[in-house]
N, C-alpha and C positions, 0 to 999 in steps of 0.2 A: 443255077447255082454261080453267084460269083464271089471273086475272094472278100470284097469289101460292100457293106451297105450304110451308104450316111445318111443320118436323119435330121434333115433341116436344112436348108438353102440360102442359111443367113453367110454373113464373111466367114466366119469359124468353118460352117461346114463346106460353102463354096470351093475354100481354099483349100479343106483335104481332102474332098473329093476329087479336086483337081491334080494335086500334088499324089495323092495317090495314083490314081490312073494314068499321070504322066510315068511313073514309076515303074510301070507295065503290069498293073494289078487291074483285074476284070470289077470294074465300080459303078453300083448303081446308089444315084443320087435321089431320096424319095422327098418331098417337099407338100404338105399339107393343104396349103394355098394354092393361086392358080397362077403362080412367077415368084421369083428369087428375088432374096434382098428387100422386101418391103418394108423392115425397120430402116435398113441402110439406105435408103430414098428422101426418111426423115431427118436422119441425121445432121448434125451443125446447119439445121433450117433448109436442108434438103441441097447445102454445097457439100456434106460431108469432109468432116474434120477428121480426114482419116490415121494421122498420126500424132505425135507431136517432137519437134526437131531437138527434144534433151539428148546430148549428146553420151550421157552415162548411163550404164543399165543400172547401176545404184542409186542414180537421182529420180530414173525413170520410177522405180518400183518405192520409191519413198513416196511416188503420190499416190497409192495404194493403200488400201486398210491393211493391216497384219499381217493375211494372207498372200499379200501380193508377193512375200519371200518366195511363194512357190513357181512365179513365174522367172528364175533368175535365168535356169537353163533354157527356156524357152528363147526367151532375149538373145541371148548369150549365144544360140544359133540364128535368130530369126530377130532382126530389130527394124528400127524405124527405114536405117539406110538399106536393109536387103530388101523393104518393103519397097521402099521408094524405086528402088532400081527395078524392082518386079514391073510395077506400074510403068514406068520410063521405057522399061524393054520393049515392050505393048503400046507406047505412043502417048502414055500421058504425061505431061510434066505438073511440078507441084508450085506453090508459094507459099512462105512463111507468113502467119500473121500475130501480131502483138500476144504474150504468152506463150509463143513456140508452136499455137498451131498451123497445122499443116496442113489446105485446102488443092485441091485441084485447079490447078491456072482456068478453069475452064467455069469455077463456081458449082459446075454439078455434080448432083450425086451420082445422077445416071451414065454421068462417062466411068464413075469408077464400076458400077455394075456392071456396065457392057462388058470393062473386060474381064470381070471376074466370070460371068458368064459364055463368055466366049474362052476363057482359058478352062474351064470345065469341060466343052464341047470338044474344042481342040484337045484335050488329051484323052478324046473318046470315052468320056464317063456319059452314061445312062443317064438322063433326067427324065423323072417320072412328076410332073404335077397333080395337086388333087389327088395326094397319097398321103391320108392319114393314119399316121400308124395308130394303131390298138392296143399290140401288145408285140413282147419281146420275149422267146424265150430260149434254152440255149438246149437242144436235145444233142450230148456226148460233145463234138467239139463244133457244131454246126449251130448256129444262129437262125432260128424259124421266126420271122417277121410280118404278121398280120396288119390288115389296114381294114380299113371300116368297110372297104365295099368286097371283103372275102374274098381279095388276093393275100399270098401266102410268098414271100420271098425268102431265100435260104442263103448266106453266106458264112464263110469263115471267121471274119473277124466284122465286125459293126460299131461307129464311131456316132455317139451321142453328139450332137452341135443343135439341141431345139430349144435353147435362147431360154431366157428367165418369166418373168409373170409380166413385166412393163409393155406395154401397147400391146395388147391380146389380140386388137383390130389387125397386128401383123403377122399373127399366129402364135405369138408368142402366150400360149395360156397355159404353160407349168408342165405339161404332160410330162417333160423330161426328169422332171423330182418323181412323178410318181413310180414309173420305168426304173427311175434307180435304184429308189427303194426296194422295188420287187427285187430286183436280182441284188440285192445285199449290200448297198452305200447306205450310209449315214448321211442323210439331209439336213443342214445348218437352213432354221426356218427363215424363210422367204420374207425380204421385208423393202420397204421403198428405199431405195437410195438417188441421190440428186432431184429432190423433190422440191417446193415451198413449203412453208408453213404456214399455217392457219391460225389468225391470230383470235383472239376472245377482246374484242373492241368493237364501239359502233362508232368509229369518225375514218374508216374504211375510205368510206366514198370522197371523203375530202382530200386522204393524201394518196391516192390510188395514182400509178403513174411515176410520182417522185421518185428518183433516184438518184444514187450517191454510187463515187469512181471509188470514191474508200473513206469505209465506214467500219469502226471497231465494233464488233457484235460477240459478247459473253452468252454464255447457255446456262443455266442456274436450275438445279433439280431439286427440289426444297428450297434451301438457303446456302447451299453448294455450290461454287461456282464448278461446272466440269468439263468446259471449253471454252475457246477463245479465239477466234480468228480476224481478220482484215481482209476488205476488200470490195468490191463492187456489190452493189446492193439496189434492190427499187420493190415499192409498196404496190401492190396489186389488188383486185377486189375483194381476194381472198385472204387477205396477210400480206407476206412479205416474200419475195424470190429473190433471183441473181445469185452469182458463182459463187459467194462470201454463204449464201444460205444454205443454197445444196448442197454444199461439200459438208456442211455437219447437218444435216437432216435425218440421216441416218442416226447418230447421238440425240437429236432431240426424239427420236422414233423411241430407240431404245430407255429412256428417261421416263418418259410417259408409259411406255407398258412398263415400268417399273410402279407403276402407281402413283410417281409423285408428281407434285404439282411442277409445272416447268414453266419458266421466263424466261424472255431476252431481254438483255441488256446492249442498248445501242449506244456506242460513241461516237458522234455525229463529229466532232473532232480528234482524231486520232492520232495526226501527230503533232498535234500539242498536248500539252502534260495540263494539270491543271493552273500552275503558279503561270507558263506560258499564255494560257487564255486567260487567266486574269485580270494581267496586264496588257493585254487588249483592249478588254472589257473597260479598262480603268481608262486606256486614250481614246476611247470611245464616248466613254460618259464627259469628258475633260474637255473634248473638242467639239460635242453636241450636245450639252447639257438639256438642251432646249425639246430635244430630239422626244418622240414616242419611243415606247420601250417597243413597241411593235414595229416599227418602222427600223430601229437598233438592230432589232433580230434578225434583220434579216439580211444582215450582213454576213449570220453567221449561220444560219439553216434557209433552207427553202422556203419561198414568200407563205405558200401553201399550208407547210408545218407552222407555223406561227400562232394563228389563232389557237388550235387545238395544246401547242404545247406551254401556254400565256394560263389557259385553265388548268391545266395539269397541276400548278401550281398553289393556289389561283393568285396570279398580278394581274392589275387591271390592264389592258392592252394601250387604254389613251394616258397611261401614268408618265408624266413625263422622266427622263435619265434622274435629273439632279431632285426628284422626288422619290426614286429607288432607295429601299433599306438598302444594309451592308446584309440583314438575314435575306431579302429578297434576291438579292447577286451573287449570294454563296445558293442560293436552291437554282437559280437559273445555269451555274457554270455547273452544276448536279444535276439537272436534265440533263445539259448538252453532252457531259461524261458521262451520262448511262441512263438513258431515258429505258424505262422500263414496258415491254411487253408483253401482256401475258399469252400463254401460246395453248389453243384448241388439241390441234392433232397436225400430222402432214399429210399432203395429200395423198389419195390412198397411189398403190403401186402399182395399180394401172395405167397411171400419171407418171408415174417416174423416169427418169431417165433410165435407169438401170435397178436390176434387180440385186438388193446385198442378200448374202446367203446363197447355198445350194448346195449343190456335192462338196461334200468335205476334201478338201487336197492333202490330207493327209492319208485316204484309201485311192490317189491316184501318184502315178509313177511320174515326177517333172520331168525325166529326160525322156518320155515317150509318148506319155496323155494315158497312159494305158492302165485299168481297173487294177489295183494292186488286189482284189478281188475275185470278182471273175476274168481267168484270163481269155485274149482277143475281144473284149469292150473299152471303148476309148472315151475321150471327154473332148469336148472343147468348146470355147467359148462363154458365155453369157451365165452356164447353166453350172459353171465351177464356180465353187465358194471367190471369188475373186471381182474386186469393183475397187475401178479409181476416181480421181475427181473429174470434173471437165477439162477438155481441150487435149483430146484425142488422144487418152491413155487405154481406152477401153476396147473400141476398136482397134490399138493393137496388140492390146493383150487377145481378143479373137482373131485376129491374122495371125499370130504367132503361134498359140495354141491349137489351132486350124496346121497349119503345115507341117507342127512337130508329127501331129495324128497323124496327117498323111505319109510323114516319111518313114515313119516306125513301123510303116505294114509290112515290111520285105520278110 
C-alpha cells in the first residue's frame, strides 16, 4: 500500500512524485515506457526551453489560452524563479535567449532530465518502468491501479500526469483522458496545438525553406477575419510554419472544424502601411525605370517568391518599371500586404508540440490540483486543459502543476 501513486514520468509526474516523497509520503511512480522524460528530451530541439523569464504572473498567463487563468494560484506558489532555483540548487545553471526563453547553460535537455530523475530517487520515491496502467478504480478510500502485466497497486491518493496526445512515441497516447472520463470528469475535445498549417497550393517546392523574421498573418473563416498576429514564419514542404503560425494553429483548426473555408492572408511588409510601401515603390520606379519588375521585387520579398508572386496577378516578369501601369502597381502593393493562401488542414495532433483541450479546469481545484469530483485524485501537466505559446510556457505549467499536486497530498 502506497500513500501516493503518480502515473506518468514526464516533467509534471516527476516533479509531483519527487515533491510527494520529499514530504514523507510513500510514493510510487509508474511509467509505461522504458525511461523517464522522453518528450522532455525532445523539447527545445533537445536543448530544453525549460521556462520563460517573464517576470509577472499575469504577463506569463497572457501567453496561454483562456483557461490559462487556472494557473494563477500554481504560479503564485511555484513560478519560474522557484523552478530555476530548484535546478541551480542541484548544480545546473541557465541562460536567457531572445524572447525570454530560458535554456540550461549546457544546451542539453539530458542535464535537466538527470536532475529530475535524481530528485525523484533521492526523495526515496520508487520508480517502475514498463508499467502501462490499464485501469483505475476507487474502492472506498483506496485507489486500485491495474497494469497490463496484471499487477495491481494500491494507494490512498493518485496523480494523473499522463500527458496529452502529441508525440505518442514518447508515451503520450491520451490514456489519461479515457481514465478521467471514466472517473467522472469532463474532457474538452483534444486538438493539435503549436503545429504547422497545410496549404492548398502547387508551388510549395519553390517556396520551401523561405523564411521571414517578421510577417503579418491574418486568419479568415469564410470571408470573416477571425485572428491576426505577427512574427517569424517559414514555408515548408507541407505549407507554412514558424512561431506566428504555431500560435494560431488551434484557431485555424477550430475554423476548419466548423466546416468553413479557411485562408491565410500574409503581409510581407507589416512594418509599413500601404502609403509608406507605395512611397518606397515610387522611389524605386523613379530611380530605376528601366529595371525589370522581377528584379525590382527582390528588394521587397525573397527572390524565390518573385516568380509565383507576379504570376498570381499576373504581370510579365520581364516588364520594365516604366511600363508597369498604375493598376498593376496597386495590385503588387495589395499582394505584398495581403497574399492569400488557402488552407487545407493543420498537421496532425501526433506531430503537434502540445495538446489543446483536456480535463476541464472547472473540475480541478487550482490551489491543490485535486479533483472536485473524486476526492484523492489529482491532475498535473498537459493532461489538463491548459496550453500556452512556444517559449517555455508549457513546460513551466507542467512543473508548477506537478509541484502543487505533490505538495498538496499531506
